[in-house]
KELUMTOR-845108 format. One line per 4 residues: their letters; for each residue x, y, z of C-alpha. Coordinates in nm, 3 decimals. Layout:
BEGIN
A = X/Y/Z | ... .
//
This chain:
BEGIN
MAEL = -1.288/-1.172/4.820 | -0.938/-1.303/4.886 | -1.058/-1.508/5.187 | -1.334/-1.659/4.976 .
LNKA = -1.083/-1.744/4.707 | -0.856/-1.916/4.957 | -1.142/-2.132/5.080 | -1.257/-2.221/4.731 .
AFRM = -0.915/-2.276/4.575 | -0.826/-2.629/4.471 | -1.156/-2.786/4.561 | -1.136/-3.133/4.409 .
NDEK = -1.389/-3.411/4.377 | -1.233/-3.708/4.561 | -1.341/-3.959/4.298 | -1.189/-3.751/4.016 .
SEKR = -0.874/-3.692/4.219 | -0.822/-4.064/4.255 | -0.895/-4.118/3.886 | -0.637/-3.854/3.800 .
RDVQ = -0.377/-4.049/3.995 | -0.474/-4.368/3.812 | -0.404/-4.224/3.466 | -0.089/-4.023/3.538 .
SEED = 0.220/-4.070/3.747 | 0.281/-3.925/4.090 | 0.547/-3.702/3.936 | 0.292/-3.557/3.694 .
CKLA = 0.044/-3.501/3.978 | 0.306/-3.306/4.175 | 0.395/-3.103/3.864 | 0.027/-3.024/3.805 .
DKLL = -0.017/-2.910/4.167 | 0.291/-2.686/4.139 | 0.160/-2.526/3.819 | -0.180/-2.473/3.982 .
DWYR = 0.003/-2.297/4.269 | 0.159/-2.063/4.012 | -0.179/-1.994/3.860 | -0.335/-1.928/4.201 .
SSYL = -0.056/-1.685/4.295 | -0.092/-1.485/3.974 | -0.473/-1.489/3.999 | -0.467/-1.350/4.354 .
DKDN = -0.218/-1.082/4.249 | -0.459/-0.955/3.985 | -0.755/-0.980/4.222 | -0.576/-0.790/4.500 .
RGLF = -0.511/-0.509/4.253 | -0.884/-0.496/4.176 | -0.833/-0.574/3.809 | -1.112/-0.829/3.772 .
DKWE = -1.379/-0.602/3.924 | -1.250/-0.308/3.723 | -1.252/-0.497/3.392 | -1.602/-0.633/3.457 .
TIDA = -1.726/-0.280/3.524 | -1.562/-0.139/3.212 | -1.706/-0.415/2.996 | -2.055/-0.346/3.137 .
YWEG = -2.016/0.027/3.070 | -1.901/-0.045/2.715 | -2.206/-0.268/2.667 | -2.433/0.014/2.792 .
DAND = -2.539/-0.169/3.109 | -2.427/0.101/3.353 | -2.664/0.274/3.600 | -2.936/0.009/3.614 .
PESD = -3.265/0.133/3.771 | -3.281/0.059/4.144 | -3.656/0.128/4.179 | -3.966/0.201/3.972 .
TDPG = -3.905/0.575/4.001 | -3.532/0.556/3.915 | -3.486/0.678/3.554 | -3.170/0.470/3.508 .
SNTN = -3.022/0.713/3.252 | -2.734/0.590/3.041 | -2.586/0.820/2.776 | -2.305/0.589/2.665 .
IINP = -1.986/0.785/2.594 | -1.741/0.495/2.644 | -1.854/0.278/2.352 | -1.825/0.546/2.079 .
NVEG = -1.484/0.657/2.208 | -1.348/0.302/2.215 | -1.500/0.200/1.882 | -1.395/0.526/1.716 .
QVAY = -1.031/0.476/1.808 | -1.043/0.110/1.705 | -1.181/0.210/1.365 | -0.901/0.464/1.317 .
LIEQ = -0.633/0.207/1.403 | -0.750/-0.092/1.198 | -0.879/0.077/0.881 | -0.525/0.143/0.761 .
NLAV = -0.306/-0.096/0.567 | -0.016/-0.290/0.716 | 0.319/-0.300/0.535 | 0.613/-0.522/0.626 .
QTRG = 0.968/-0.392/0.586 | 1.282/-0.599/0.639 | 1.641/-0.476/0.656 | 1.946/-0.696/0.683 .
RGPS = 2.154/-0.631/0.993 | 2.477/-0.691/0.806 | 2.615/-0.741/0.455 | 2.549/-1.116/0.482 .
DVPF = 2.177/-1.057/0.536 | 2.103/-0.784/0.282 | 2.065/-1.013/-0.026 | 1.789/-1.210/0.151 .
ADMA = 1.593/-0.918/0.298 | 1.343/-0.901/0.013 | 1.267/-1.273/0.033 | 1.214/-1.246/0.408 .
RIVL = 0.965/-0.965/0.346 | 0.772/-1.175/0.092 | 0.748/-1.464/0.341 | 0.620/-1.234/0.617 .
EFVK = 0.367/-1.074/0.381 | 0.242/-1.424/0.305 | 0.199/-1.503/0.676 | 0.024/-1.171/0.735 .
DQNK = -0.227/-1.228/0.456 | -0.302/-1.585/0.564 | -0.378/-1.470/0.920 | -0.650/-1.219/0.819 .
MRRK = -0.488/-0.954/1.035 | -0.762/-0.691/1.014 | -1.015/-0.890/1.218 | -0.751/-0.989/1.473 .
LDVH = -0.630/-0.632/1.508 | -0.991/-0.530/1.568 | -1.018/-0.759/1.873 | -0.668/-0.670/1.996 .
ERRR = -0.720/-0.294/1.981 | -1.067/-0.307/2.138 | -0.925/-0.495/2.437 | -0.635/-0.253/2.459 .
MKFG = -0.872/0.047/2.472 | -1.102/-0.121/2.727 | -0.864/-0.308/2.957 | -0.537/-0.123/2.894 .
TGIF = -0.340/-0.417/2.751 | -0.357/-0.593/2.416 | -0.193/-0.935/2.378 | -0.105/-1.146/2.073 .
RVLF = -0.013/-1.514/2.089 | 0.182/-1.683/1.804 | 0.192/-2.062/1.772 | 0.287/-2.278/1.474 .
DPDL = 0.007/-2.506/1.354 | 0.158/-2.782/1.136 | -0.182/-2.896/1.000 | -0.281/-2.576/0.820 .
LDEM = -0.233/-2.504/0.449 | -0.238/-2.872/0.348 | 0.010/-2.963/0.624 | 0.253/-2.696/0.511 .
GLPV = 0.193/-2.533/0.848 | 0.141/-2.169/0.944 | 0.232/-1.941/1.235 | -0.113/-1.859/1.376 .
IDPC = -0.165/-1.517/1.534 | -0.444/-1.495/1.794 | -0.549/-1.206/2.021 | -0.573/-1.301/2.389 .
NPAY = -0.794/-1.156/2.660 | -0.571/-0.999/2.930 | -0.815/-1.122/3.198 | -0.717/-1.480/3.111 .
VFTD = -0.340/-1.432/3.081 | -0.144/-1.469/3.406 | 0.216/-1.355/3.445 | 0.473/-1.394/3.719 .
PNIT = 0.360/-1.155/3.999 | 0.725/-1.072/4.069 | 0.746/-0.894/3.731 | 0.600/-0.543/3.751 .
DIYK = 0.700/-0.409/3.408 | 0.500/-0.493/3.097 | 0.813/-0.483/2.884 | 0.990/-0.742/3.102 .
VNEG = 0.730/-1.020/3.101 | 0.983/-1.260/2.943 | 1.199/-1.237/3.255 | 0.930/-1.411/3.461 .
RFLI = 0.930/-1.772/3.574 | 0.609/-1.860/3.394 | 0.321/-1.738/3.183 | -0.023/-1.903/3.190 .
ETMP = -0.321/-1.863/2.959 | -0.662/-2.010/3.038 | -0.958/-2.070/2.809 | -1.284/-2.268/2.827 .
KSIS = -1.290/-2.576/2.605 | -1.532/-2.856/2.533 | -1.442/-3.197/2.675 | -1.579/-3.355/2.358 .
SARQ = -1.337/-3.155/2.142 | -1.046/-3.263/2.364 | -1.158/-3.624/2.333 | -1.172/-3.598/1.953 .
SLIY = -0.830/-3.438/1.933 | -0.546/-3.659/1.817 | -0.301/-3.483/2.051 | -0.447/-3.580/2.391 .
DEDL = -0.475/-3.932/2.534 | -0.840/-4.038/2.571 | -0.788/-4.184/2.919 | -0.651/-3.850/3.037 .
VDAI = -0.949/-3.664/2.890 | -1.191/-3.899/3.070 | -1.028/-3.803/3.401 | -1.121/-3.434/3.357 .
EPGY = -1.391/-3.304/3.591 | -1.649/-3.104/3.387 | -1.706/-2.747/3.500 | -1.428/-2.753/3.759 .
EPMF = -1.248/-2.425/3.826 | -0.939/-2.407/4.049 | -1.040/-2.061/4.176 | -1.372/-1.916/4.291 .
TSML = -1.448/-1.810/3.935 | -1.241/-1.808/3.620 | -1.493/-1.664/3.373 | -1.554/-1.289/3.398 .
FGED = -1.760/-1.199/3.093 | -2.052/-1.439/3.109 | -1.894/-1.731/2.926 | -2.076/-1.977/3.154 .
DGEN = -2.410/-1.794/3.179 | -2.568/-2.031/2.927 | -2.524/-2.345/3.135 | -2.868/-2.504/3.157 .
DSLS = -2.825/-2.872/3.071 | -2.565/-3.150/3.061 | -2.461/-3.058/2.707 | -2.380/-2.694/2.789 .
KDHY = -2.194/-2.802/3.105 | -1.960/-3.036/2.915 | -1.662/-2.802/2.936 | -1.344/-2.755/3.135 .
LHML = -1.079/-2.491/3.198 | -0.790/-2.551/2.957 | -0.454/-2.409/3.067 | -0.141/-2.336/2.865 .
VWFR = 0.149/-2.318/3.111 | 0.480/-2.189/2.974 | 0.807/-2.202/3.166 | 1.178/-2.264/3.102 .
DKVP = 1.323/-2.606/3.173 | 1.689/-2.693/3.230 | 1.786/-2.976/2.995 | 2.122/-3.132/2.897 .
VKDK = 2.270/-3.022/2.566 | 2.259/-3.303/2.312 | 2.560/-3.385/2.098 | 2.457/-3.314/1.739 .
DKDD = 2.717/-3.555/1.604 | 2.590/-3.843/1.819 | 2.312/-4.067/1.695 | 2.025/-4.091/1.944 .
NEEP = 1.974/-4.461/1.859 | 2.341/-4.549/1.899 | 2.412/-4.776/2.194 | 2.662/-4.639/2.447 .
KDTD = 3.002/-4.803/2.450 | 3.234/-4.851/2.742 | 3.525/-4.615/2.703 | 3.776/-4.452/2.927 .
EDKP = 3.553/-4.146/2.931 | 3.291/-4.341/3.129 | 3.528/-4.377/3.420 | 3.449/-4.141/3.709 .
EKKK = 3.785/-3.968/3.699 | 3.758/-3.899/3.323 | 3.383/-3.840/3.287 | 3.299/-3.530/3.088 .
KVKY = 3.101/-3.252/3.251 | 2.743/-3.239/3.121 | 2.638/-2.906/2.971 | 2.288/-2.772/3.026 .
EWRM = 2.070/-2.519/2.850 | 1.737/-2.353/2.919 | 1.458/-2.450/2.682 | 1.096/-2.330/2.669 .
RLVE = 0.851/-2.594/2.787 | 0.473/-2.607/2.739 | 0.237/-2.804/2.961 | -0.128/-2.825/2.854 .
MSGC = -0.351/-2.924/3.141 | -0.702/-2.898/3.279 | -0.803/-2.683/3.574 | -0.850/-2.998/3.781 .
GVIL = -0.486/-3.100/3.740 | -0.484/-3.349/3.450 | -0.178/-3.297/3.230 | -0.285/-3.353/2.870 .
RDTK = 0.040/-3.268/2.694 | 0.399/-3.202/2.796 | 0.672/-3.094/2.552 | 0.958/-3.183/2.785 .
DDDD = 1.083/-3.467/2.563 | 0.953/-3.330/2.233 | 1.261/-3.225/2.037 | 1.045/-3.111/1.744 .
FVIP = 0.879/-2.845/1.960 | 1.093/-2.536/1.905 | 1.034/-2.188/2.049 | 1.292/-1.947/1.900 .
GNRF = 1.480/-1.744/2.155 | 1.325/-1.940/2.446 | 1.080/-1.657/2.496 | 0.712/-1.668/2.579 .
PYFF = 0.522/-1.653/2.247 | 0.310/-1.363/2.374 | 0.342/-0.998/2.274 | 0.203/-0.722/2.496 .
TPDM = 0.093/-0.375/2.384 | 0.004/-0.118/2.654 | -0.245/0.161/2.605 | -0.097/0.376/2.882 .
YREG = 0.205/0.238/3.067 | 0.137/0.201/3.438 | 0.408/0.198/3.705 | 0.438/-0.094/3.945 .
TTWA = 0.235/-0.348/3.750 | 0.236/-0.548/3.430 | -0.116/-0.434/3.344 | -0.151/-0.094/3.177 .
KGTA = -0.429/0.165/3.200 | -0.696/0.182/2.932 | -0.878/0.476/2.775 | -1.216/0.343/2.888 .
ELLV = -1.103/0.347/3.251 | -1.052/0.724/3.231 | -1.411/0.778/3.119 | -1.591/0.577/3.390 .
NTQD = -1.621/0.869/3.635 | -1.736/1.104/3.358 | -1.992/0.843/3.251 | -2.125/0.826/3.610 .
LIND = -2.144/1.207/3.629 | -2.339/1.236/3.304 | -2.579/0.958/3.406 | -2.639/1.122/3.746 .
IDDQ = -2.713/1.462/3.593 | -2.942/1.302/3.336 | -3.129/1.131/3.620 | -3.181/1.467/3.793 .
IRIN = -3.305/1.631/3.473 | -3.550/1.351/3.403 | -3.681/1.345/3.761 | -3.737/1.721/3.744 .
GRLT = -3.911/1.677/3.408 | -4.146/1.415/3.554 | -4.236/1.645/3.843 | -4.310/1.927/3.599 .
GNPQ = -4.540/1.710/3.389 | -4.708/1.548/3.691 | -4.677/1.796/3.981 | -4.761/1.737/4.342 .
RWVN = -5.088/1.899/4.468 | -5.262/1.992/4.789 | -5.632/1.969/4.893 | -5.820/2.117/5.190 .
TNSG = -5.921/1.857/5.446 | -6.257/2.034/5.493 | -6.331/2.089/5.122 | -6.526/1.766/5.092 .
VDPD = -6.286/1.638/4.825 | -6.177/1.283/4.885 | -5.800/1.284/4.832 | -5.807/0.916/4.738 .
KVTN = -6.034/0.993/4.443 | -5.811/1.269/4.305 | -5.607/1.044/4.084 | -5.318/1.142/3.863 .
EGGL = -5.072/0.862/3.820 | -4.744/0.947/3.988 | -4.880/1.267/4.148 | -4.875/1.311/4.523 .
VIPT = -5.184/1.456/4.706 | -5.096/1.650/5.020 | -5.389/1.732/5.259 | -5.407/2.101/5.378 .
DLTG = -5.651/2.330/5.564 | -5.651/2.609/5.305 | -5.989/2.754/5.193 | -6.146/2.927/4.897 .
EQSM = -5.961/2.915/4.571 | -5.674/2.750/4.751 | -5.883/2.455/4.859 | -5.711/2.263/4.582 .
GFFD = -5.412/2.349/4.366 | -5.081/2.240/4.227 | -4.732/2.296/4.349 | -4.511/2.484/4.107 .
PPNM = -4.186/2.276/4.087 | -3.870/2.483/4.052 | -3.700/2.487/3.715 | -3.378/2.296/3.666 .
PAYI = -3.092/2.537/3.738 | -2.903/2.644/3.426 | -2.567/2.547/3.576 | -2.680/2.182/3.595 .
IQRR = -2.750/2.178/3.221 | -2.421/2.356/3.156 | -2.233/2.105/3.372 | -2.373/1.817/3.170 .
NDAI = -2.279/1.984/2.841 | -1.925/2.042/2.968 | -1.890/1.677/3.067 | -2.001/1.551/2.727 .
GNER = -1.843/1.818/2.509 | -1.517/1.898/2.685 | -1.416/1.656/2.960 | -1.483/1.350/2.748 .
QIQS = -1.254/1.474/2.470 | -0.980/1.592/2.705 | -0.963/1.263/2.895 | -0.980/1.030/2.596 .
RFGD = -0.781/1.252/2.356 | -1.045/1.160/2.098 | -1.273/1.442/1.993 | -1.569/1.525/1.776 .
QQMG = -1.347/1.586/1.475 | -1.262/1.215/1.452 | -1.628/1.113/1.488 | -1.747/1.343/1.209 .
VQQS = -1.927/1.592/1.435 | -1.900/1.955/1.328 | -1.755/2.181/1.593 | -1.902/2.523/1.658 .
GVDT = -1.677/2.820/1.600 | -1.469/2.645/1.332 | -1.526/2.822/1.003 | -1.227/2.754/0.776 .
ATES = -1.082/2.435/0.636 | -0.734/2.531/0.757 | -0.855/2.575/1.112 | -1.044/2.245/1.097 .
LAIQ = -0.738/2.064/0.961 | -0.516/2.206/1.235 | -0.761/2.093/1.504 | -0.788/1.747/1.351 .
QGAN = -0.410/1.704/1.332 | -0.380/1.794/1.698 | -0.664/1.558/1.787 | -0.498/1.275/1.593 .
AGVT = -0.189/1.292/1.816 | -0.342/1.049/2.064 | -0.435/0.795/1.797 | -0.092/0.835/1.636 .
HKKM = 0.075/0.757/1.968 | -0.128/0.437/2.006 | -0.043/0.344/1.648 | 0.331/0.377/1.711 .
LLEE = 0.315/0.145/2.013 | 0.121/-0.106/1.802 | 0.386/-0.089/1.528 | 0.659/-0.171/1.782 .
TLGD = 0.470/-0.479/1.903 | 0.395/-0.598/1.550 | 0.762/-0.555/1.456 | 0.875/-0.777/1.746 .
MFEY = 0.605/-1.030/1.667 | 0.695/-1.063/1.299 | 1.066/-1.101/1.384 | 0.961/-1.395/1.600 .
ILDL = 0.743/-1.529/1.315 | 1.040/-1.516/1.079 | 1.239/-1.726/1.327 | 0.948/-1.972/1.342 .
VMEY = 0.931/-2.025/0.966 | 1.309/-2.075/0.957 | 1.260/-2.368/1.194 | 0.946/-2.528/1.052 .
WTEE = 0.935/-2.452/0.679 | 1.206/-2.690/0.557 | 1.064/-2.758/0.210 | 1.060/-2.529/-0.091 .
QAFR = 0.737/-2.332/-0.119 | 0.586/-2.088/-0.368 | 0.524/-1.736/-0.237 | 0.334/-1.474/-0.431 .
VTER = 0.526/-1.155/-0.505 | 0.275/-0.901/-0.385 | 0.381/-0.623/-0.620 | 0.316/-0.830/-0.935 .
EDNF = 0.018/-1.048/-1.018 | 0.062/-1.418/-1.091 | 0.432/-1.401/-1.017 | 0.572/-1.642/-0.762 .
EFFR = 0.905/-1.695/-0.591 | 1.009/-2.049/-0.495 | 1.207/-2.045/-0.174 | 1.294/-2.263/0.125 .
PSDL = 1.272/-2.041/0.438 | 1.491/-2.278/0.641 | 1.780/-2.182/0.411 | 1.792/-1.853/0.599 .
KEVP = 1.953/-2.040/0.888 | 2.266/-2.086/0.676 | 2.357/-1.785/0.464 | 2.715/-1.709/0.355 .
VMVP = 2.916/-1.489/0.586 | 3.030/-1.181/0.392 | 3.340/-0.979/0.481 | 3.508/-0.680/0.313 .
ATTM = 3.663/-0.791/-0.016 | 4.042/-0.788/-0.049 | 4.218/-0.621/-0.341 | 4.329/-0.958/-0.476 .
YQQM = 3.971/-1.091/-0.467 | 3.842/-0.785/-0.653 | 4.108/-0.817/-0.923 | 4.041/-1.188/-0.972 .
FMQR = 3.667/-1.125/-0.984 | 3.704/-0.861/-1.258 | 3.944/-1.077/-1.459 | 3.704/-1.368/-1.448 .
LQAE = 3.414/-1.157/-1.572 | 3.622/-1.019/-1.858 | 3.735/-1.369/-1.953 | 3.372/-1.482/-1.975 .
GMPA = 3.272/-1.174/-2.175 | 3.036/-1.047/-1.908 | 3.002/-0.675/-1.828 | 3.094/-0.553/-1.482 .
EAAP = 3.020/-0.209/-1.345 | 3.242/-0.221/-1.038 | 3.436/-0.464/-0.824 | 3.238/-0.626/-0.542 .
QYMP = 3.256/-0.464/-0.201 | 3.224/-0.790/-0.004 | 3.338/-1.149/-0.046 | 3.231/-1.476/0.122 .
LKDE = 3.434/-1.590/0.424 | 3.590/-1.938/0.398 | 3.749/-2.172/0.646 | 4.121/-2.181/0.726 .
QGQQ = 4.186/-2.414/0.434 | 4.002/-2.177/0.200 | 3.760/-2.449/0.089 | 3.427/-2.436/0.275 .
KQTK = 3.225/-2.115/0.295 | 3.132/-2.007/0.645 | 2.760/-1.965/0.717 | 2.544/-1.792/0.976 .
RAAF = 2.180/-1.748/1.067 | 2.027/-1.456/0.878 | 1.920/-1.164/1.097 | 1.678/-0.890/0.996 .
DVSI = 1.529/-0.580/1.150 | 1.156/-0.614/1.085 | 0.934/-0.307/1.103 | 0.560/-0.282/1.049 .
TVGS = 0.403/0.038/0.920 | 0.037/0.097/1.004 | -0.120/0.330/0.751 | 0.093/0.249/0.447 .
GLPS = -0.040/0.285/0.096 | -0.327/0.512/-0.005 | -0.594/0.616/0.248 | -0.928/0.437/0.250 .
NKGF = -1.135/0.745/0.158 | -1.220/0.688/-0.209 | -1.290/1.054/-0.283 | -0.950/1.158/-0.154 .
VYTL = -0.780/0.868/-0.331 | -0.941/0.954/-0.665 | -0.837/1.319/-0.637 | -0.480/1.222/-0.546 .
IREA = -0.447/0.978/-0.839 | -0.594/1.227/-1.086 | -0.361/1.507/-0.979 | -0.059/1.273/-0.999 .
FRDG = -0.153/1.186/-1.357 | -0.208/1.549/-1.455 | 0.132/1.642/-1.314 | 0.296/1.371/-1.520 .
VIPA = 0.411/1.172/-1.217 | 0.249/0.847/-1.335 | 0.194/0.725/-1.695 | -0.145/0.643/-1.845 .
PTYA = -0.128/0.263/-1.793 | -0.046/0.306/-1.424 | -0.320/0.568/-1.396 | -0.573/0.319/-1.533 .
KLLR = -0.455/0.041/-1.299 | -0.482/0.267/-0.994 | -0.833/0.375/-1.091 | -0.933/0.012/-1.125 .
EYAG = -0.777/-0.091/-0.794 | -0.866/0.200/-0.567 | -1.167/0.367/-0.732 | -1.331/0.047/-0.857 .
LPIN = -1.372/0.157/-1.219 | -1.450/-0.125/-1.470 | -1.113/-0.117/-1.649 | -0.989/-0.448/-1.791 .
DDDV = -0.643/-0.555/-1.903 | -0.720/-0.478/-2.269 | -0.794/-0.116/-2.179 | -0.464/-0.092/-1.995 .
QALT = -0.279/-0.251/-2.286 | -0.433/0.000/-2.529 | -0.284/0.284/-2.325 | 0.064/0.129/-2.324 .
PPQQ = 0.291/0.302/-2.582 | 0.458/0.078/-2.842 | 0.816/-0.020/-2.765 | 1.093/0.149/-2.963 .
PAMD = 1.292/-0.083/-3.197 | 1.630/-0.187/-3.065 | 1.924/0.021/-3.187 | 2.167/-0.140/-3.430 .
PMGN = 2.499/-0.178/-3.246 | 2.690/-0.066/-3.556 | 2.484/0.251/-3.564 | 2.601/0.356/-3.224 .
PLIQ = 2.844/0.649/-3.271 | 3.029/0.554/-2.951 | 3.116/0.211/-3.094 | 3.224/0.362/-3.427 .
GLTG = 3.474/0.585/-3.253 | 3.255/0.897/-3.270 | 3.118/1.116/-2.996 | 2.750/1.139/-2.920 .
QGAP = 2.720/1.422/-3.177 | 2.890/1.216/-3.447 | 3.228/1.400/-3.435 | 3.553/1.197/-3.439 .
QQPG = 3.662/1.098/-3.091 | 3.990/1.240/-2.961 | 4.265/0.973/-2.936 | 4.333/0.845/-2.586 .
LSVM = 3.992/0.961/-2.460 | 3.747/0.713/-2.312 | 3.378/0.734/-2.243 | 3.264/0.614/-1.899 .
TGGM = 2.969/0.377/-1.923 | 2.834/0.247/-1.597 | 3.169/0.279/-1.424 | 3.368/0.093/-1.693 .
GM = 3.602/0.266/-1.939 | 3.545/0.180/-2.306 .
//
């Protein structure tokens, strides 16, 4: 395979190659060839590890295309155990709600944590996360690695822009082969993602130059094959062949640091600093660079000189989630891979059982060569006639095929009932199949909790990835959302918060408050007639002159909880809400709202309002015994005694 790949790599139509050089510079052609070398190196690394063949096999087994018949007599049995195990675990992981939690890393960040959470909830809802989690988790169970990509699309939401979350197929993501740890992908030199795209769509795009698009060679692939799952099986005419391999190549570029105080349009002036002996040393920084190109080496877009293209943290905008961490490689092991051998065993045993059943229903027979019976006329479709020299009653008869040994049947039952559950850590309890020998609810619950350990482990790894991804998303919106926007407060209907996310880049720096600051703060509140419970614990930090407040970029610890809120089982939810109301934990209006939201009962706002108790009239301040100098029981208050109210002495 590797030799074939070497021969087929970088095959280029001469006419297209010359056209490519006509529409782009020699420097761009050399850059494209270097990036294609990176892609080829990473592709061969995956192929040498057998990943492509393995993933194709697993996908076929998941589809139910394993054990195809090799002849007319081959039963081709296929009792699919991989699909229900994969789909069952995916259903467990995506049916639960996602909740975003943000915590400020310091006292300067705490006041803005709730607003950061509201912004992230907004991004989560706009991305329709349930369907994207479904694809991500299915690929993680099948191929061992789930990948999310996050890019900011400025055209969405009426040009407000939105960080777009997309699941990526691990077969089409290529990392630096020198990196062998899935958690250290960002230390690599590059990361490449490939995808098939229509040339017509690239031509209609406003991002790519039309002359560059015309130089693309349709259907060209820089390796022997780049599509593993039948993406190009439908090619039958010129319209279906009008596609190309689109590549997103990410790498870090060393660029000079620009002076923020210097105007880019300002003409340079001759100063003493321009002299060689006094010339300042240029400072450099590493910045993430994206090159979009075709598989035939036409660079469609390069962000080298695009100052508006910002990738926070200079990290690859890809987030990896392993199923089972594998040593020595970036690519993890999947649950489906563990079940391939068991699937083959079950199919083989089923073939033997069916072959034996066919022989029993259509047995082989013998016939005496001197009996006068023409063996060719003794027809029984599928039955074999064996000539013999037996006489009398044995001139013709049937062979008695042996029965299938009981241990064969038992071995098949063990493979389906025991080995499958042990290897996948996903048993019959999760799929709703009643287990024999389990009689009590307590015993069933204990078994189910133990069986859920595997799914819980996968859920925790997913939560870690989602937490890192939403921290990155928060950094993205700080860069791109520079205008005030309205964000719905998810806990209350029709209630919005107006906020400019870019303000989070400059929040006041808070330090422990001094005694003088606390005294002045309390005196000012008293002078304005405003109540104060306690002196502030922190105060804003100012410059050396004590005039300008110092600012910093807000930092938050973002965590995602999978399975927050009430479960999706309506019967359980209804019982839980009813018991909470009976125990007095929730009032009647809240009880009605929960029944409407989770149980779907036709309860309108008027019904909820009718259950709301009338508000008590406000107390007359002069009727308050504390203000009149009396105790709470109406007795005269002792002289010199004070009543503490909210931390303030009255």
